[in-house]
Residue frames as qw, qx, qy, qz and C-alpha x, y, z in Angstrom:
[[0.724, 0.267, -0.281, 0.571, 56.17, -63.61, 194.11],
 [0.491, -0.796, -0.182, 0.303, 57.65, -62.04, 197.23],
 [0.499, 0.628, -0.043, 0.596, 59.62, -58.86, 196.56],
 [0.126, -0.683, 0.243, -0.677, 59.48, -57.23, 199.99],
 [0.615, -0.240, -0.675, 0.330, 60.47, -58.36, 203.48],
 [0.264, -0.726, 0.060, -0.632, 59.09, -56.48, 206.48],
 [0.564, -0.030, -0.698, 0.440, 60.65, -57.01, 209.91],
 [0.530, -0.828, -0.124, -0.138, 59.50, -56.28, 213.42],
 [0.224, 0.697, -0.550, 0.402, 62.46, -55.31, 215.63],
 [0.426, -0.468, 0.616, -0.468, 61.90, -56.66, 219.16],
 [0.715, -0.112, 0.671, -0.162, 62.45, -60.43, 219.43],
 [0.823, 0.531, 0.200, 0.038, 63.10, -60.64, 215.67],
 [0.570, 0.656, -0.195, 0.454, 66.10, -58.41, 214.98],
 [0.062, 0.532, -0.520, 0.666, 66.86, -57.52, 218.61],
 [0.507, -0.268, -0.790, 0.217, 66.57, -59.30, 221.95],
 [0.348, -0.631, 0.021, -0.693, 64.12, -57.57, 224.31],
 [0.627, -0.070, -0.711, 0.312, 65.60, -59.05, 227.49],
 [0.303, -0.694, 0.044, -0.652, 63.65, -57.14, 230.12],
 [0.866, -0.482, -0.126, -0.046, 63.89, -59.86, 232.77],
 [0.800, 0.036, -0.140, 0.583, 67.66, -60.00, 232.49],
 [0.168, 0.588, -0.050, 0.790, 67.81, -56.21, 232.58],
 [0.564, -0.687, -0.016, -0.458, 65.79, -56.03, 235.81],
 [0.929, -0.324, -0.099, 0.150, 67.78, -58.86, 237.38],
 [0.640, 0.413, -0.193, 0.618, 71.05, -57.07, 236.57],
 [0.156, -0.734, 0.180, -0.637, 70.39, -54.63, 239.41],
 [0.366, 0.134, -0.820, 0.419, 70.61, -57.39, 242.02],
 [0.506, -0.295, 0.208, -0.783, 67.28, -56.80, 243.70],
 [0.403, -0.021, 0.866, -0.295, 65.37, -59.52, 245.51],
 [0.058, 0.254, 0.876, 0.405, 62.95, -61.69, 243.53],
 [0.015, 0.718, 0.633, -0.290, 60.04, -59.89, 245.18],
 [0.011, -0.710, 0.059, 0.701, 61.34, -56.49, 244.08],
 [0.116, -0.148, 0.739, 0.646, 62.03, -57.82, 240.57],
 [0.058, 0.480, 0.855, 0.184, 58.41, -58.90, 240.22],
 [0.021, -0.805, -0.411, 0.427, 57.05, -55.64, 241.61],
 [0.107, -0.561, 0.322, 0.755, 59.33, -53.63, 239.34],
 [0.118, 0.098, 0.828, 0.540, 58.17, -55.60, 236.31],
 [0.028, 0.659, 0.752, -0.020, 54.52, -55.02, 237.19],
 [0.072, -0.826, -0.187, 0.526, 55.16, -51.29, 237.54],
 [0.027, -0.590, 0.465, 0.660, 57.00, -51.03, 234.21],
 [0.145, 0.207, -0.795, -0.552, 57.00, -53.54, 231.34],
 [0.115, -0.335, -0.933, -0.067, 53.89, -55.35, 232.59],
 [0.094, 0.458, 0.432, -0.771, 51.98, -52.19, 233.42],
 [0.436, 0.714, 0.546, -0.023, 49.07, -50.79, 231.37],
 [0.059, 0.924, -0.089, -0.366, 51.30, -47.83, 230.55],
 [0.550, -0.324, 0.590, 0.494, 54.07, -49.69, 228.71],
 [0.485, 0.472, 0.624, 0.392, 52.28, -49.67, 225.35],
 [0.085, 0.959, 0.237, -0.133, 51.73, -45.93, 225.67],
 [0.360, -0.607, 0.420, 0.571, 55.44, -45.34, 225.09],
 [0.405, 0.091, 0.750, 0.514, 55.02, -47.00, 221.70],
 [0.237, 0.764, 0.596, 0.069, 51.84, -45.09, 220.85],
 [0.415, 0.114, 0.085, 0.899, 53.65, -41.79, 221.23],
 [0.161, -0.760, -0.418, -0.471, 50.64, -39.78, 222.43],
 [0.555, -0.827, -0.078, 0.044, 51.67, -39.21, 226.07],
 [0.188, 0.830, -0.480, 0.213, 55.01, -37.69, 227.03],
 [0.632, 0.183, -0.690, 0.301, 57.80, -39.84, 228.42],
 [0.020, 0.206, -0.601, 0.772, 57.54, -38.14, 231.82],
 [0.658, -0.142, 0.039, -0.739, 53.77, -38.56, 231.98],
 [0.880, 0.021, -0.443, -0.171, 54.12, -42.29, 231.49],
 [0.471, 0.207, -0.674, 0.530, 57.00, -42.62, 233.97],
 [0.255, -0.231, 0.414, -0.843, 54.96, -40.71, 236.55],
 [0.809, -0.097, -0.158, -0.557, 52.03, -43.06, 235.93],
 [0.790, 0.098, -0.589, 0.139, 54.29, -46.05, 236.55],
 [0.183, 0.277, -0.599, 0.728, 55.60, -44.47, 239.74],
 [0.541, -0.235, 0.194, -0.784, 52.05, -44.25, 241.04],
 [0.841, -0.032, -0.484, -0.241, 51.63, -48.02, 240.62],
 [0.842, -0.315, -0.321, 0.297, 54.24, -48.76, 243.29],
 [0.016, -0.943, 0.142, -0.301, 55.46, -45.57, 245.04],
 [0.732, -0.608, 0.292, 0.093, 57.66, -47.58, 247.41],
 [0.791, 0.028, 0.385, 0.475, 59.84, -48.51, 244.44],
 [0.241, 0.954, 0.058, -0.168, 60.27, -44.94, 243.25],
 [0.202, -0.747, 0.550, 0.314, 64.08, -45.10, 243.15],
 [0.536, -0.057, 0.806, 0.244, 64.10, -48.48, 241.39],
 [0.518, 0.686, 0.511, 0.021, 61.58, -47.36, 238.78],
 [0.127, 0.951, -0.151, -0.236, 63.50, -44.16, 238.09],
 [0.326, -0.552, 0.702, 0.309, 66.74, -46.13, 237.68],
 [0.621, 0.284, 0.722, 0.112, 64.97, -48.59, 235.38],
 [0.457, 0.834, 0.309, 0.023, 64.03, -45.78, 233.01],
 [0.118, -0.890, 0.327, 0.295, 67.32, -43.89, 233.30],
 [0.213, -0.457, 0.802, 0.320, 69.14, -46.85, 231.74],
 [0.768, 0.325, 0.375, -0.405, 66.33, -48.15, 229.53],
 [0.549, 0.641, -0.452, -0.288, 68.54, -48.57, 226.45],
 [0.038, -0.415, 0.904, -0.092, 70.10, -51.60, 228.16],
 [0.684, 0.101, 0.555, -0.462, 66.83, -53.50, 227.89],
 [0.839, 0.493, 0.200, -0.116, 67.40, -54.50, 224.26],
 [0.328, -0.567, 0.618, 0.434, 70.36, -55.78, 222.22],
 [0.640, 0.512, -0.351, -0.452, 70.66, -56.45, 218.50],
 [0.946, -0.049, 0.319, 0.025, 70.97, -60.14, 217.60],
 [0.417, -0.493, 0.551, 0.529, 74.36, -61.03, 216.06],
 [0.458, 0.240, 0.751, 0.410, 72.76, -62.14, 212.79],
 [0.265, 0.772, 0.478, -0.325, 70.48, -59.15, 212.14],
 [0.108, 0.781, -0.246, -0.564, 72.56, -56.67, 210.16],
 [0.114, -0.301, 0.834, 0.448, 74.01, -59.35, 207.89],
 [0.341, 0.417, 0.841, -0.056, 70.56, -60.88, 207.38],
 [0.294, 0.834, 0.239, -0.400, 69.22, -57.59, 206.09],
 [0.005, 0.669, -0.531, -0.520, 72.31, -57.06, 203.91],
 [0.250, -0.074, 0.923, 0.283, 71.98, -60.53, 202.37],
 [0.363, 0.601, 0.698, -0.145, 68.28, -60.12, 201.60],
 [0.237, 0.866, -0.002, -0.441, 68.87, -56.78, 199.95],
 [0.108, -0.519, 0.714, 0.457, 71.82, -58.18, 198.00],
 [0.311, 0.185, 0.919, 0.158, 69.46, -60.87, 196.74],
 [0.020, -0.265, -0.527, -0.807, 67.20, -58.16, 195.35],
 [0.287, -0.660, -0.694, -0.008, 64.54, -57.78, 198.05],
 [0.112, -0.640, 0.089, -0.755, 63.30, -54.53, 199.52],
 [0.526, -0.281, -0.704, 0.386, 63.54, -54.62, 203.32],
 [0.215, -0.621, -0.022, -0.754, 61.46, -52.48, 205.68],
 [0.171, -0.054, -0.786, 0.591, 60.77, -52.23, 209.41],
 [0.475, -0.524, -0.308, -0.636, 57.37, -52.14, 211.13],
 [0.528, -0.103, -0.698, 0.474, 57.81, -51.95, 214.88],
 [0.419, -0.843, -0.278, -0.193, 56.19, -50.68, 218.06],
 [0.621, -0.030, -0.273, 0.734, 58.68, -48.33, 219.72],
 [0.192, -0.920, -0.265, 0.217, 58.58, -45.22, 221.87],
 [0.377, 0.886, -0.112, 0.245, 60.52, -42.13, 220.86],
 [0.306, -0.821, 0.464, -0.128, 62.96, -42.02, 223.78],
 [0.798, -0.238, 0.547, 0.080, 63.86, -45.71, 223.74],
 [0.784, 0.519, 0.253, 0.229, 64.20, -45.81, 219.96],
 [0.206, 0.939, -0.201, 0.190, 66.33, -42.68, 220.03],
 [0.451, -0.700, 0.550, -0.058, 68.68, -44.21, 222.60],
 [0.809, -0.052, 0.578, 0.091, 68.92, -47.48, 220.66],
 [0.627, 0.761, -0.034, -0.165, 69.45, -46.08, 217.15],
 [0.175, 0.775, -0.607, -0.015, 73.23, -46.22, 217.34],
 [0.502, -0.305, 0.798, -0.137, 73.11, -49.80, 218.69],
 [0.763, 0.371, 0.505, -0.160, 71.14, -51.12, 215.71],
 [0.253, -0.362, 0.611, 0.657, 73.40, -51.72, 212.74],
 [0.318, 0.389, 0.818, 0.280, 70.51, -52.92, 210.60],
 [0.153, 0.825, 0.341, -0.424, 68.94, -49.43, 210.60],
 [0.008, -0.666, 0.409, 0.624, 71.56, -48.31, 208.08],
 [0.165, -0.117, 0.891, 0.407, 70.78, -51.23, 205.79],
 [0.316, 0.524, 0.778, -0.144, 66.97, -51.19, 205.47],
 [0.192, 0.397, 0.495, 0.749, 65.03, -49.37, 202.75],
 [0.270, -0.404, 0.007, -0.874, 62.77, -47.65, 205.26],
 [0.353, -0.292, -0.869, 0.188, 60.09, -48.39, 207.79],
 [0.385, -0.655, -0.162, -0.630, 57.45, -47.21, 210.22],
 [0.312, -0.030, -0.738, 0.598, 58.12, -46.88, 213.95],
 [0.194, -0.642, -0.740, -0.042, 54.89, -46.62, 215.92],
 [0.238, -0.636, -0.330, 0.656, 55.50, -43.41, 217.85],
 [0.126, -0.184, 0.345, 0.912, 55.92, -41.46, 214.60],
 [0.275, -0.236, -0.619, -0.697, 52.38, -42.25, 213.44],
 [0.409, -0.181, 0.448, -0.774, 50.64, -42.58, 216.86],
 [0.897, 0.032, -0.157, -0.412, 49.50, -46.13, 216.02],
 [0.276, -0.466, 0.837, -0.080, 50.64, -49.49, 217.34],
 [0.494, 0.071, -0.810, -0.309, 50.35, -53.00, 215.98],
 [0.347, 0.190, 0.828, 0.397, 48.02, -54.80, 215.56],
 [0.317, 0.717, 0.245, -0.570, 46.03, -51.68, 214.57],
 [0.703, 0.373, 0.501, 0.340, 45.73, -52.23, 210.82],
 [0.219, 0.973, 0.061, -0.029, 46.17, -48.52, 210.13],
 [0.335, -0.756, 0.482, 0.288, 49.91, -48.73, 210.88],
 [0.624, 0.040, 0.700, 0.345, 50.23, -51.48, 208.26],
 [0.449, 0.780, 0.417, 0.129, 48.31, -49.39, 205.72],
 [0.056, -0.960, 0.180, 0.207, 50.62, -46.45, 206.36],
 [0.491, -0.440, 0.653, 0.372, 53.65, -48.64, 205.62],
 [0.584, 0.344, 0.684, 0.270, 52.12, -50.08, 202.46],
 [0.308, 0.904, 0.292, 0.051, 51.07, -46.67, 201.14],
 [0.205, -0.899, 0.260, 0.286, 54.21, -44.77, 202.07],
 [0.300, -0.487, 0.724, 0.386, 56.51, -47.19, 200.26],
 [0.657, 0.384, -0.310, -0.569, 54.09, -48.30, 197.51],
 [0.150, -0.235, 0.959, -0.051, 54.30, -51.90, 198.70],
 [0.680, -0.047, -0.477, -0.554, 51.97, -54.41, 197.09],
 [0.626, -0.417, 0.500, -0.430, 50.69, -56.48, 200.03],
 [0.977, 0.136, 0.089, -0.137, 50.55, -59.71, 198.01],
 [0.708, 0.530, -0.334, 0.325, 54.29, -59.32, 197.32],
 [0.051, -0.648, 0.510, -0.563, 55.26, -58.70, 200.95],
 [0.758, -0.285, -0.579, 0.095, 55.94, -60.98, 203.91],
 [0.262, -0.759, 0.255, -0.538, 55.94, -59.73, 207.50],
 [0.674, -0.024, -0.663, 0.325, 57.99, -61.33, 210.29],
 [0.334, -0.590, 0.255, -0.689, 56.86, -60.66, 213.86],
 [0.173, 0.127, -0.921, 0.325, 57.04, -62.68, 217.09],
 [0.346, 0.194, 0.604, -0.691, 53.37, -62.08, 217.99],
 [0.238, 0.323, 0.881, 0.251, 50.57, -64.00, 216.30],
 [0.170, 0.796, 0.495, -0.303, 48.07, -61.13, 216.54],
 [0.002, 0.728, -0.268, -0.630, 50.43, -58.85, 214.63],
 [0.140, -0.130, 0.848, 0.495, 50.84, -61.43, 211.87],
 [0.230, 0.541, 0.807, -0.054, 47.06, -61.95, 211.74],
 [0.152, 0.825, 0.178, -0.515, 46.56, -58.23, 211.09],
 [0.038, -0.520, 0.589, 0.618, 49.11, -58.28, 208.27],
 [0.188, 0.127, 0.931, 0.285, 47.38, -61.25, 206.66],
 [0.239, 0.694, 0.611, -0.298, 44.01, -59.49, 206.81],
 [0.180, 0.824, -0.115, -0.525, 45.55, -56.81, 204.59],
 [0.827, 0.550, -0.061, -0.103, 46.80, -59.35, 202.07],
 [0.113, 0.737, -0.661, 0.086, 50.39, -59.80, 203.23],
 [0.825, -0.005, -0.554, 0.109, 52.11, -63.10, 203.91],
 [0.375, -0.767, 0.321, -0.411, 53.16, -63.57, 207.51],
 [0.725, 0.102, -0.629, 0.263, 55.62, -65.57, 209.58],
 [0.615, -0.767, 0.041, -0.180, 55.38, -65.85, 213.35],
 [0.416, 0.644, -0.570, 0.296, 59.08, -65.57, 214.21],
 [0.882, -0.469, -0.044, 0.005, 60.60, -68.13, 216.59],
 [0.564, -0.552, 0.391, 0.473, 64.24, -68.13, 215.51],
 [0.211, 0.656, -0.422, -0.589, 66.26, -67.33, 212.40],
 [0.105, -0.144, 0.943, 0.281, 66.57, -70.91, 211.16],
 [0.291, 0.495, 0.795, -0.195, 62.79, -71.39, 211.37],
 [0.277, 0.780, 0.110, -0.550, 62.19, -68.03, 209.65],
 [0.062, 0.516, -0.665, -0.537, 64.63, -68.84, 206.84],
 [0.196, 0.111, 0.965, 0.133, 62.89, -72.18, 206.29],
 [0.293, 0.668, 0.620, -0.288, 59.48, -70.52, 206.07],
 [0.179, 0.752, -0.200, -0.602, 60.82, -67.76, 203.83],
 [0.092, -0.288, 0.846, 0.440, 62.24, -70.44, 201.54],
 [0.298, 0.403, 0.864, -0.052, 58.76, -71.98, 201.24],
 [0.282, 0.836, 0.289, -0.371, 57.62, -68.63, 199.90],
 [0.724, 0.570, 0.155, 0.356, 60.46, -68.61, 197.37],
 [0.090, -0.970, 0.209, -0.089, 62.63, -66.14, 199.29],
 [0.891, 0.047, -0.112, 0.438, 66.37, -66.70, 199.01],
 [0.328, 0.698, -0.178, 0.611, 69.33, -64.78, 200.34],
 [0.428, -0.741, 0.235, -0.461, 68.96, -64.79, 204.10],
 [0.969, -0.195, -0.149, 0.018, 70.35, -68.24, 204.85],
 [0.661, 0.395, -0.334, 0.543, 73.98, -67.04, 204.92],
 [0.144, -0.697, 0.269, -0.649, 73.60, -64.69, 207.89]]
């Protein structure tokens, strides 16, 4: 029996619309592609989530990828909170699941600065029972250690938990630890798969 729902944030509870964010500055298509490669598509992007290097160290590393775009890269990071927006259904979804008797937690890869700037934008943060954000434990999914930390910290029985994430490799890691997993595509699909596991309460959101 499922008693616990665990959510990723990006592309599950919030829209990580990095392309739209870059395009909002009105640069040429060439600059958009170069800016993406120097930021979200760079080898350094995951290091924000890992929380080992400082914010400035990572920004400086990105600047070295394409020095000609120094101003654009700096502006990208100055307004980074605009890269993600909570989905309209998210807060109510969490409320409905908890009202139905489920424990709800978060397990998400996030850097300290971006998460700090987004906290006030995420209504669901006030509704969940807890969670692990990667920078706080210096581990990122799909490293199984971050899942173990969540399970141990909140005394979650893996066989009673289901994890929703948009990336197959992150779901695979959860399953290896005994959790159920759903590769998230959209809320209707997730609700249907949750229902197959006997979960009720989220369909109203």
